[in-house]
C-alpha positions as CSV (number, residue, x, y, z in Angstrom):
1,M,21.7,-41.4,-19.0
2,E,19.1,-38.8,-18.3
3,N,21.8,-36.1,-17.6
4,H,23.5,-37.1,-20.8
5,D,20.4,-36.4,-22.8
6,I,19.8,-33.1,-21.0
7,N,23.4,-32.0,-21.7
8,K,23.1,-33.0,-25.3
9,N,19.9,-31.0,-25.6
10,I,21.5,-27.9,-24.0
11,N,24.5,-28.2,-26.3
12,S,22.2,-28.4,-29.3
13,K,20.4,-25.3,-28.3
14,L,23.7,-23.5,-27.6
15,D,24.8,-24.4,-31.1
16,D,21.6,-23.1,-32.6
17,L,22.0,-19.8,-30.6
18,E,25.5,-19.5,-31.8
19,K,24.4,-19.9,-35.4
20,E,21.7,-17.3,-34.9
21,N,24.2,-14.9,-33.3
22,C,26.5,-15.4,-36.2
23,S,23.7,-14.6,-38.6
24,L,22.7,-11.5,-36.7
25,R,26.3,-10.3,-36.6
26,E,26.6,-10.8,-40.3
27,Q,23.4,-8.8,-40.9
28,L,24.6,-6.0,-38.6
29,V,27.9,-5.9,-40.5
30,N,26.0,-5.6,-43.8
31,L,23.8,-2.9,-42.5
32,E,26.8,-0.9,-41.2
33,L,28.4,-1.4,-44.6
34,Q,25.3,-0.1,-46.4
35,I,25.1,2.9,-44.1
36,E,28.8,3.6,-44.7
37,K,28.3,3.3,-48.4
38,N,25.4,5.8,-48.3
39,L,27.4,8.2,-46.3
40,E,30.3,7.9,-48.7
41,L,27.9,8.6,-51.6
42,K,26.6,11.7,-49.9
43,D,30.2,12.8,-49.1
44,E,31.1,12.4,-52.8
45,H,28.1,14.5,-53.9
46,L,29.0,17.2,-51.4
47,K,32.7,17.2,-52.6
48,A,31.5,17.4,-56.2
49,L,29.5,20.6,-55.3
50,N,32.5,21.8,-53.2
51,V,30.1,22.1,-50.2
52,I,30.6,21.3,-46.5
53,E,27.7,19.9,-44.5
54,Y,28.0,20.2,-40.7
55,S,26.2,19.8,-37.4
56,V,27.0,21.3,-34.0
57,D,25.2,20.6,-30.7
58,N,23.4,23.1,-28.5
59,K,26.7,24.0,-27.0
60,L,28.2,24.7,-30.5
61,L,30.5,21.6,-30.2
62,P,31.0,19.8,-33.5
63,V,28.9,16.6,-34.2
64,Y,30.1,16.0,-37.8
65,Y,31.6,17.6,-40.9
66,M,31.1,16.1,-44.4
67,G,32.1,17.0,-47.9
68,A,34.8,19.3,-49.2
69,V,36.3,20.0,-45.8
70,D,39.9,19.4,-46.8
71,N,39.6,21.4,-50.1
72,I,38.0,24.4,-48.5
73,T,39.6,24.6,-45.0
74,G,42.9,22.9,-45.6
75,Y,42.2,20.8,-42.5
76,S,40.8,17.3,-42.2
77,Q,37.5,16.3,-40.6
78,K,39.5,14.6,-37.9
79,D,41.3,17.8,-37.0
80,L,38.0,19.7,-36.6
81,L,36.1,16.9,-34.8
82,S,38.9,16.1,-32.3
83,G,39.2,19.7,-31.2
84,L,42.7,20.0,-32.5
85,I,41.4,22.9,-34.7
86,R,38.3,24.7,-33.7
87,W,36.2,26.4,-36.4
88,E,36.5,29.7,-34.7
89,Q,40.3,29.5,-35.0
90,I,40.2,29.7,-38.8
91,I,37.8,32.6,-39.0
92,H,39.4,35.8,-40.3
93,P,40.1,38.1,-37.3
94,E,38.1,40.9,-38.9
95,D,35.0,38.6,-39.3
96,L,35.2,36.7,-36.0
97,S,33.0,39.2,-34.0
98,D,30.2,39.1,-36.6
99,F,30.5,35.3,-36.8
100,N,30.0,34.9,-33.1
101,N,27.1,37.4,-33.1
102,I,25.3,35.4,-35.8
103,R,25.9,32.1,-33.9
104,Q,24.4,33.7,-30.8
105,L,21.4,34.9,-32.9
106,L,20.9,31.3,-34.0
107,L,20.6,30.2,-30.4
108,D,18.4,33.2,-29.3
109,S,16.1,33.8,-32.3
110,Q,15.5,30.1,-33.2
111,H,15.4,31.0,-36.9
112,A,17.6,29.9,-39.8
113,Q,20.5,32.3,-40.7
114,T,22.6,32.8,-43.9
115,F,25.8,34.8,-43.5
116,E,29.1,35.3,-45.2
117,Y,32.6,35.4,-43.7
118,R,36.2,34.8,-44.5
119,I,38.5,32.0,-43.2
120,I,42.2,31.5,-43.4
121,S,42.8,28.0,-44.6
122,G,45.5,25.6,-43.4
123,E,47.6,26.7,-46.5
124,G,47.2,30.4,-45.5
125,I,44.7,31.1,-48.2
126,I,41.8,33.5,-47.5
127,R,38.5,32.1,-48.6
128,W,35.0,33.6,-48.7
129,L,32.3,31.3,-47.3
130,K,28.5,31.4,-47.3
131,D,27.1,29.6,-44.2
132,M,23.5,28.6,-44.2
133,A,22.6,27.4,-40.7
134,V,19.3,25.9,-39.5
135,P,18.5,25.2,-35.8
136,V,16.8,21.9,-35.1
137,F,14.5,21.4,-32.1
138,D,12.8,18.6,-30.3
139,D,9.0,18.3,-29.7
140,C,9.3,20.7,-26.7
141,R,11.0,23.4,-28.9
142,Q,14.3,22.8,-27.1
143,L,17.4,23.3,-29.4
144,I,19.0,19.9,-30.1
145,Y,21.6,20.9,-32.7
146,I,22.4,23.3,-35.6
147,E,22.8,21.9,-39.1
148,G,24.2,23.8,-42.0
149,L,25.8,24.0,-45.4
150,I,28.9,25.9,-46.2
151,I,29.7,27.0,-49.8
152,D,33.0,28.3,-50.9
153,Q,32.3,31.7,-52.6
154,T,35.9,32.7,-53.1
155,Q,35.7,32.3,-56.8
156,Q,32.6,34.3,-57.1
157,K,34.0,37.1,-54.9
158,H,37.2,37.1,-57.0
159,T,35.2,37.3,-60.2
160,E,33.3,40.3,-58.9
161,E,36.5,42.0,-58.0
162,K,38.1,41.1,-61.4
163,L,35.1,42.4,-63.3
164,L,35.8,45.9,-61.9
165,E,39.4,45.8,-63.1
166,R,40.2,46.9,-66.6
167,Q,43.3,44.9,-67.4
168,A,45.4,45.7,-70.5
169,N,45.7,42.0,-71.5
170,L,42.0,41.3,-71.2
171,D,41.7,39.6,-74.6
172,S,44.5,37.1,-73.7
173,I,42.8,36.2,-70.5
174,L,39.4,35.8,-72.0
175,N,40.8,33.5,-74.7
176,S,42.2,31.2,-72.0
177,V,39.2,30.7,-69.7
178,Q,36.6,27.9,-70.0
179,D,33.7,30.2,-69.2
180,V,32.0,32.2,-72.0
181,I,32.8,36.0,-71.8
182,W,30.6,38.2,-73.8
183,S,29.7,41.9,-74.4
184,V,26.7,43.4,-76.1
185,S,25.5,47.0,-76.8
186,A,23.2,48.4,-74.1
187,D,20.6,49.7,-76.6
188,N,19.8,46.9,-79.0
189,F,22.0,44.1,-77.5
190,E,24.1,43.8,-80.6
191,M,27.0,41.4,-80.0
192,Q,30.4,43.2,-79.6
193,Y,32.5,40.4,-78.2
194,I,32.3,36.7,-77.3
195,S,35.2,34.5,-76.2
196,P,36.4,31.5,-78.2
197,S,35.1,29.2,-75.4
198,A,31.6,29.8,-76.8
199,E,32.1,27.1,-79.5
200,K,32.6,24.5,-76.8
201,V,29.8,25.6,-74.6
202,Y,27.2,26.7,-77.2
203,G,28.3,24.6,-80.1
204,Y,28.7,27.6,-82.5
205,S,31.9,29.4,-83.5
206,P,32.3,33.1,-82.6
207,A,32.1,33.9,-86.4
208,Q,28.7,32.2,-86.6
209,L,27.5,34.1,-83.5
210,Y,28.8,37.5,-84.7
211,A,27.0,37.0,-88.0
212,D,23.8,36.0,-86.2
213,N,24.2,38.6,-83.5
214,G,23.1,35.8,-81.1
215,H,19.5,36.6,-81.8
216,N,18.5,33.3,-83.3
217,L,21.3,30.8,-82.5
218,L,21.3,32.0,-78.9
219,K,17.7,33.0,-78.6
220,T,17.3,31.9,-75.0
221,S,20.4,33.8,-74.0
222,H,19.3,36.9,-75.8
223,E,15.8,36.7,-74.2
224,M,17.4,36.4,-70.7
225,I,19.0,39.8,-71.1
226,M,15.7,41.4,-72.0
227,D,13.9,39.6,-69.1
228,N,16.4,40.8,-66.6
229,F,16.9,44.3,-68.1
230,S,14.8,46.0,-65.4
231,T,17.0,44.4,-62.7
232,L,20.0,45.5,-64.6
233,L,18.7,49.1,-64.7
234,H,17.8,49.0,-61.0
235,Q,21.1,47.6,-59.5
236,G,23.5,47.6,-62.4
237,W,23.9,43.8,-62.6
238,F,22.0,40.6,-62.5
239,E,22.6,36.9,-61.9
240,A,20.5,34.0,-63.3
241,E,20.6,30.3,-64.2
242,F,19.2,29.0,-67.5
243,S,19.2,26.0,-69.8
244,V,20.2,25.8,-73.5
245,R,20.0,23.0,-76.0
246,H,23.4,22.2,-77.6
247,P,23.3,21.4,-81.3
248,N,24.2,17.8,-80.4
249,G,20.9,17.6,-78.4
250,Q,22.4,17.8,-75.0
251,K,20.7,20.1,-72.4
252,L,23.2,22.4,-70.7
253,W,22.8,24.5,-67.6
254,L,24.6,27.8,-67.4
255,H,25.0,30.4,-64.7
256,R,25.1,34.0,-66.0
257,R,26.3,37.2,-64.4
258,A,26.0,40.4,-66.3
259,H,26.7,44.0,-65.5
260,F,26.8,47.5,-67.1
261,A,30.2,48.6,-68.2
262,Y,30.9,52.4,-68.2
263,D,33.0,54.6,-70.4
264,A,35.5,57.2,-69.3
265,Y,32.7,59.8,-68.8
266,G,30.6,57.5,-66.5
267,C,28.0,56.7,-69.1
268,I,26.8,53.2,-69.8
269,A,28.8,51.8,-72.7
270,R,27.7,48.2,-73.0
271,I,26.7,45.1,-71.0
272,D,29.4,42.6,-70.1
273,G,28.7,39.1,-68.9
274,I,30.1,35.7,-68.1
275,D,28.4,32.3,-68.7
276,T,29.6,29.4,-66.7
277,D,28.7,25.8,-67.5
278,I,27.1,24.4,-64.3
279,T,25.6,21.3,-65.8
280,R,27.6,18.9,-63.6
281,R,26.6,20.9,-60.5
282,K,23.0,20.8,-61.5
283,H,23.0,17.1,-61.9
284,A,24.7,16.7,-58.5
285,E,22.1,19.0,-56.9
286,D,19.3,17.0,-58.5
287,S,20.8,13.7,-57.3
288,L,21.3,15.1,-53.8
289,R,17.8,16.6,-53.7
290,Y,16.3,13.2,-54.8
291,I,18.3,11.3,-52.2
292,S,17.2,13.8,-49.5
293,M,13.5,13.3,-50.2
294,H,13.3,9.6,-51.2
295,D,13.6,6.2,-49.5
296,F,16.7,4.4,-50.8
297,L,15.1,0.9,-50.8
298,T,11.6,1.6,-52.3
299,G,12.0,4.8,-54.2
300,L,9.0,6.3,-52.4
301,Y,9.1,9.6,-50.5
302,N,10.8,9.3,-47.2
303,R,9.8,10.5,-43.7
304,F,11.5,13.9,-44.2
305,Y,9.3,14.6,-47.2
306,F,6.2,13.3,-45.4
307,E,6.8,15.5,-42.4
308,K,7.4,18.5,-44.7
309,E,4.2,17.8,-46.6
310,M,2.2,17.5,-43.4
311,L,3.6,20.9,-42.1
312,A,2.8,22.5,-45.5
313,I,-0.9,21.3,-45.1
314,D,-1.1,22.8,-41.6
315,N,0.5,26.1,-42.6
316,N,-1.8,26.4,-45.7
317,L,-4.8,25.7,-43.4
318,E,-6.0,23.0,-45.8
319,D,-8.9,20.8,-45.0
320,S,-10.5,17.7,-46.6
321,V,-7.1,15.8,-46.4
322,G,-7.2,12.0,-46.1
323,L,-4.4,10.0,-44.5
324,I,-3.9,6.3,-44.8
325,V,-1.3,4.5,-42.5
326,C,-0.1,1.0,-43.5
327,D,2.1,-1.4,-41.6
328,V,3.6,-4.5,-43.2
329,D,2.6,-7.5,-41.1
330,G,5.3,-9.9,-39.9
331,L,8.3,-8.1,-41.4
332,K,10.5,-8.8,-38.3
333,L,9.5,-12.5,-38.5
334,I,10.5,-12.7,-42.1
335,N,13.8,-10.8,-41.6
336,D,14.7,-13.1,-38.7
337,N,13.8,-16.4,-40.5
338,L,14.2,-15.7,-44.2
339,G,16.8,-13.0,-44.1
340,H,16.8,-9.3,-44.7
341,E,16.9,-9.8,-48.5
342,A,13.4,-11.4,-48.2
343,G,12.3,-8.5,-46.0
344,D,13.6,-6.0,-48.4
345,Q,11.8,-7.7,-51.3
346,L,8.6,-7.7,-49.3
347,L,9.0,-3.9,-48.7
348,R,9.6,-3.3,-52.4
349,D,6.5,-5.4,-53.3
350,C,4.5,-3.3,-50.8
351,A,5.8,-0.1,-52.5
352,K,4.9,-1.4,-55.9
353,V,1.4,-2.2,-54.7
354,L,1.0,1.3,-53.3
355,K,2.3,3.0,-56.5
356,T,-0.1,0.9,-58.6
357,C,-3.0,1.7,-56.3
358,F,-2.6,5.5,-55.8
359,H,-2.4,8.4,-58.2
360,Q,0.7,10.5,-58.9
361,D,-0.8,13.5,-56.9
362,E,-1.3,11.3,-53.8
363,V,1.8,11.4,-51.6
364,V,3.0,7.8,-50.9
365,S,5.8,7.6,-48.4
366,R,7.8,5.1,-46.4
367,I,8.2,6.7,-43.0
368,G,9.7,3.8,-41.0
369,G,11.0,0.2,-41.3
370,D,7.6,-1.3,-42.1
371,E,5.4,1.7,-42.1
372,F,3.9,3.5,-45.1
373,T,1.6,6.5,-45.5
374,I,-0.6,8.0,-48.2
375,I,-1.8,11.6,-48.2
376,I,-4.9,12.3,-50.3
377,K,-5.9,15.9,-50.8
378,D,-9.4,17.2,-51.7
379,C,-10.6,14.0,-50.0
380,S,-14.1,13.1,-48.7
381,M,-14.9,10.1,-46.4
382,E,-16.5,8.4,-49.4
383,K,-13.3,8.9,-51.5
384,L,-11.1,7.7,-48.6
385,E,-13.2,4.6,-48.0
386,S,-13.1,3.9,-51.8
387,S,-9.3,4.3,-51.7
388,L,-9.1,1.8,-48.8
389,E,-11.2,-0.7,-50.7
390,R,-9.1,-0.3,-53.8
391,L,-6.0,-0.9,-51.8
392,R,-7.3,-4.1,-50.2
393,Q,-8.3,-5.3,-53.6
394,T,-4.9,-4.5,-55.1
395,I,-3.2,-6.4,-52.2
396,A,-5.5,-9.4,-52.8
397,K,-4.7,-9.3,-56.5
398,H,-1.0,-9.2,-55.8
399,N,-1.2,-12.2,-53.6
400,E,-3.2,-14.1,-56.2
401,S,-0.2,-13.7,-58.6
402,N,1.8,-16.1,-56.3
403,P,4.6,-13.7,-55.3
404,P,7.6,-15.1,-53.4
405,Y,6.4,-13.5,-50.2
406,P,2.6,-12.9,-49.8
407,L,1.8,-9.4,-48.6
408,S,-0.3,-8.7,-45.5
409,I,-0.9,-5.1,-44.4
410,S,-2.6,-3.6,-41.4
411,I,-4.4,-0.3,-42.4
412,G,-5.6,2.7,-40.5
413,H,-7.2,5.9,-41.9
414,A,-8.4,9.3,-40.8
415,L,-9.7,12.5,-42.4
416,K,-8.8,16.1,-41.7
417,L,-12.2,17.9,-42.0
418,T,-11.3,21.4,-40.8
419,P,-8.2,23.7,-41.1
420,E,-7.8,23.9,-37.3
421,V,-7.1,20.2,-37.0
422,Q,-3.3,19.5,-37.1
423,M,-2.0,16.7,-39.3
424,R,-0.2,15.1,-36.4
425,E,-3.7,14.5,-34.8
426,V,-4.9,13.0,-38.0
427,F,-1.8,10.8,-38.1
428,R,-2.3,9.7,-34.5
429,E,-5.9,8.7,-35.2
430,A,-5.0,6.7,-38.4
431,D,-2.1,5.1,-36.6
432,N,-4.4,4.0,-33.7
433,L,-6.9,2.5,-36.1
434,M,-4.1,0.6,-37.8
435,Y,-2.9,-0.9,-34.5
436,I,-6.5,-1.9,-33.7
437,E,-6.6,-3.9,-36.9
438,K,-3.2,-5.6,-36.2
439,P,-4.6,-8.5,-34.1
440,E,-7.2,-9.3,-36.7
441,K,-4.4,-9.6,-39.3
442,R,-2.3,-12.1,-37.3
443,Q,-4.4,-15.2,-38.2
444,S,-4.5,-14.3,-41.9
445,F,-0.8,-13.6,-41.9
446,K,0.0,-17.0,-40.3
447,K,-2.3,-18.6,-42.9
448,L,-0.5,-16.8,-45.7
449,Y,3.0,-17.9,-44.5
450,R,2.1,-21.5,-43.4
451,S,3.5,-22.7,-46.7
452,L,6.8,-21.0,-46.0
453,K,7.1,-22.9,-42.7
454,I,7.9,-19.8,-40.6
């Protein structure tokens, strides 16, 4: 009878473990799906920009390729990662030596490099690429890998070449393109030609723009020529990006390239230019920039931005910088017992409390699963202690509002008093104080969550 009870107890515990394992497996699958979704979103943004993001290890072996790989190279990511096609194999033979020299310079100099070269795609098309590569190191300054972005500049290169050609059927070509082609006199910028596509881009017909000379209807465009005229005189051309307001109220972003056109005697005859609508690209860049600097769950700055801000403080030799480190108590316990949705809600509540408590010029970041930081510039110890008290009061007020999951936070703080002190030392000091407070928070945390029966 006793053995029977023991076996029954064991079987019951085994059943409980199996249920817990099933729950953990389900959470893991959900996490993997979320990561996959985020990567797919990033991949879509890169494809929209027609950009490749890549990483190679310290032996120059590929780690990953993302974005417009197929469109630019004519090969799949799998072809490049499996070694079936090596990147060096698609480099134009005339550019291969320079490419290898730049790669070696990346390894030797430990500095970012931007370089251009041609490739021969899988379809046999020659493409011009701009490669912006950055070496990444560990704490011991040992190279871990190289990350980079590759932009297809073929169209820009072709445009540069075509602008030098004086084709007999120019008007027919200009009438068919989506970009706005224009020409103004070099002395008073009187409009001499603008393509029909101006009506779609600017919202005014060519007839209206000729009558106005572009001085009022396209005031921003006109001012840009004047602002860049010294550059035009110096190098014969200029490139710039600017925004205009369409008559329908929409804000558009345009990329402009303009250059001097010469007559048969070699004298400057006019200024020719092309305006390209890059609004979609700008929106994609803004979205990608936001994603790269912000935490997906809370909307706060992420660890990348936090590290960047700390490095900037050190490089600028700033002092009087306060740092607060916060750790959400019991997050793992809540995740394990109430599910990750409850844990995520607790993190969002914590972020909301921090946003409420601190000003816009104070950098609030989520740097880890349950860890948050606040950087306060022009800070004194009195101001820092006042901020801590305000934070504790805000937490208490939040808990008084009967939220679904009460908030308990362990807090540490430190102050950078001199420019010589590194922010990592300040962070270490604040982090240590936070962990000293941790045991004191355990009892209050248990009291807070006793009603939830955790």
